[in-house]
C-alpha positions, -999 to +999 in steps of 0.1 A: +420-828-547+444-856-553+455-859-589+487-879-581+509-850-591+531-851-560+547-883-572+554-868-606+572-838-591+593-860-568+603-887-594+640-879-587+639-899-556+618-927-541+613-913-506+580-896-497+583-869-470+562-872-439+531-851-441+544-829-412+578-825-427+589-790-437+598-786-473+617-755-484+614-740-519+640-725-542+642-693-521+637-711-488+600-704-482+580-732-466+563-750-495+528-753-480+530-716-469+538-707-505+505-725-515+486-706-488+502-673-500+491-681-536+455-686-525+456-654-503+470-633-532+444-645-556+415-638-532+431-603-525+435-598-562+471-591-557+498-595-584+519-611-557+501-643-568+524-644-599+555-646-577+540-673-554+529-694-584+564-693-599+580-700-565+561-732-564+566-740-601+603-732-604+611-751-572+603-782-593+566-786-582+552-781-617+525-807-614+516-797-579+511-761-591+486-772-617+469-795-592+466-766-567+454-741-593+426-764-606+416-770-569+414-732-564+394-728-596+368-753-586+365-742-550+363-705-557+359-695-594+341-723-612+305-714-602+309-678-614+332-686-644+322-720-659+334-710-694+369-704-680+373-741-676+376-749-713+401-720-718+423-732-689+421-768-701+432-757-736+462-738-721+471-768-699+471-790-729+494-765-747+517-766-716+520-803-719+526-803-756+550-773-758+577-785-735+562-772-703+568-735-712+565-714-679+545-687-696+514-708-690+518-703-652+513-666-657+484-672-681+465-692-654+472-667-626+464-635-646+431-650-659+420-658-624+430-624-610+405-605-632+376-628-624+349-628-597+348-656-572+326-668-543+331-690-513+302-714-518+320-745-528+350-741-505+329-734-474+301-759-479+326-787-488+345-782-455+313-777-434+297-809-447+330-828-442+333-816-406+297-811-393+264-829-394+242-803-410+205-801-412+189-811-445+154-812-459+157-850-460+166-871-431+202-882-436+199-909-410+168-924-424+168-957-444+145-940-468+171-915-479+183-936-508+149-953-516+138-925-540+169-904-547+153-887-577+125-873-555+150-861-529+172-844-555+143-827-572+130-815-538+164-799-531+164-782-565+127-771-564+132-755-530+166-741-539+180-757-509+216-757-520+230-768-486+209-800-488+219-805-525+256-800-516+252-825-487+237-850-511+265-847-536+293-849-510+277-877-490+257-900-514+271-897-549+297-924-555+332-914-566+332-928-601+327-913-635+294-930-644+277-921-611+289-884-613+280-881-650+245-895-644+239-872-614+250-842-633+227-852-662+199-857-638+202-822-624+202-807-659+171-827-668+152-815-637+161-779-644+151-781-680+118-799-671+111-772-645+117-744-671+094-762-696+067-765-670+070-728-661+067-719-698+036-741-703+020-726-671+026-691-685+013-701-719-021-711-704-023-683-678-042-654-693-037-631-664-003-616-669+000-606-632-003-643-621+022-657-645+052-675-631+084-656-632+105-679-653+143-679-652+143-683-691+175-703-689+176-733-713+205-755-703+223-769-733+225-805-720+246-819-748+272-791-745+273-793-707+278-831-707+304-829-734+324-804-713+320-827-683+333-857-702+362-836-717+376-826-683+375-863-674+400-870-702+426-850-683+418-854-646+400-880-625+367-866-614+361-858-577+332-845-557+345-810-555+345-807-593+310-822-595+297-798-567+312-768-585+296-778-618+262-784-603+262-751-583+273-732-614+240-741-630+223-720-603+247-691-600+232-665-623+259-638-621+288-649-643+322-634-651+328-620-685+346-640-712+377-619-714+412-634-714+445-619-705+474-623-730+508-626-716+541-615-732+571-638-728+592-610-715+568-605-686+578-638-670+616-635-672+620-618-639+603-647-621+628-673-634+654-686-609+683-662-606+716-674-619+741-681-591+776-666-590+802-684-570+809-666-538+778-644-541+751-668-529+746-647-498+730-619-518+703-641-534+677-641-506+682-605-499+673-596-535+648-623-543+629-633-511+611-599-509+575-611-509+557-616-476+528-640-469+494-625-457+498-638-421+460-638-416+458-669-438+484-686-416+458-685-389+433-703-411+453-730-428+476-757-415+513-752-421+540-779-416+557-755-392+529-760-367+544-793-358+577-778-349+584-761-316+611-737-329+611-736-368+635-707-371+663-725-351+656-758-369+659-741-404+687-718-395+711-746-389+698-774-412+680-756-440+697-777-468+681-809-455+646-795-457+654-778-490+665-812-504+628-823-506+624-797-535+634-811-568+655-780-577+676-784-546+678-822-549+692-818-584+718-793-572+729-816-545+732-846-569+752-825-593+779-821-567+779-858-557+758-851-526+732-873-511+706-871-483+709-892-452+672-894-441+680-911-408+704-885-396+685-857-415+717-844-431+730-836-466+764-851-471+789-850-500+812-878-512+841-856-521+854-826-500+860-805-531+824-809-542+813-799-507+833-767-509+822-760-545+785-765-536+786-742-506+806-716-525+778-714-551+747-721-530+753-712-494+726-688-487+740-682-451+705-686-435+720-681-401+733-647-410+702-633-427+687-601-415+654-598-397+635-584-426+644-613-449+636-638-422+602-622-417+595-625-454+604-662-455+592-672-420+567-646-407+561-650-370+526-652-356+525-644-319+500-632-293+505-596-303+488-602-337+451-598-339+432-632-341+418-639-375+392-666-379+367-679-404+340-655-394+365-626-402+374-643-435+337-647-445+329-611-437+360-599-456+357-620-487+321-629-492+311-593-496+337-587-523+317-607-548+282-609-536+270-637-558+268-665-533+238-688-532+246-708-501+241-693-466+266-702-440+259-700-403+282-680-381+282-708-355+296-731-382+323-707-391+332-702-354+338-740-350+360-743-381+395-749-371+426-747-393+421-764-427+445-780-450+451-761-483 
């Protein structure tokens, strides 16, 4: 889900890191592993999610945090909690207008933690993107686009959500008008089907033979207005459209309850004040959260491209931290600069060099094993293999409101995915 936020977070400098480049956060966690940990904590319904959210946010990746949290909402929560979208959008607007108050980070996280989720959008999106799946229409036929209305109605009438998802992800153009028209088309079909059922029941005298109607009347104007409203803030993409369409069929919804956050509750997550000569204590006291390593076997981390990440970071951690806005600002404050060719952080004046390290030298090379394991957990052959079949079995049963069936063979073939 690319909303262009990466550029906003990194406006301090004009260089864009390579996709495989490790980026360290304020407490020297690997940035993409912080994002993986945030997702894992949300799915585990763990309050650790609040820490991971603030680790990303207070490292200077404010827009990336909101980009990621909207992505997680649409991939896991939207189908079961469609009304939450308007609430989160309102809070996001408040964040933009009120000087980017960090309380809204906790508001987003806490209101996801209390809600049900399912894996439908996340899994079918990745399966369609990777595999050629069977559909009720012939995807290789020249006739597939000849009568799209008939094809779409067939998917809906047969409740073939795999085929419907495939159609959305494959054939709907990525522009607002096309997506709006498709969404409207689905609503019209559903409302027409419901009307037909009601008329059939009206003229069927035998109660035993009456059609079991869903009795759902979709408020077309309201749904389309909400669709247009989200477009005012973010460019539409197919994941959002897929989530909105599948939410029309997901009958089990989360309740409209909202968590209120006190400002005092977020103070402990703000970046600790550094005292000259005491920087070596920071990570021992703050880097106390550990990533669910099962998820590191499911998602791609930038460390995967490095043969020995621990040695690399132990002796050159500041270079990789410089890609986080918080560290780049600190370096600039002491007249430092980054030499991207030599992969070093250098300082113009010797006094600034000593003053910087006196305040911010975390002494990575002298950290204890427990702290290192928190920041850079090791995955070796001694750890049980965790794959997408295990993930599906563990997390699909938590909220049994899925409407899309996933084949075990597909899950077995899924490799590591990007968050």
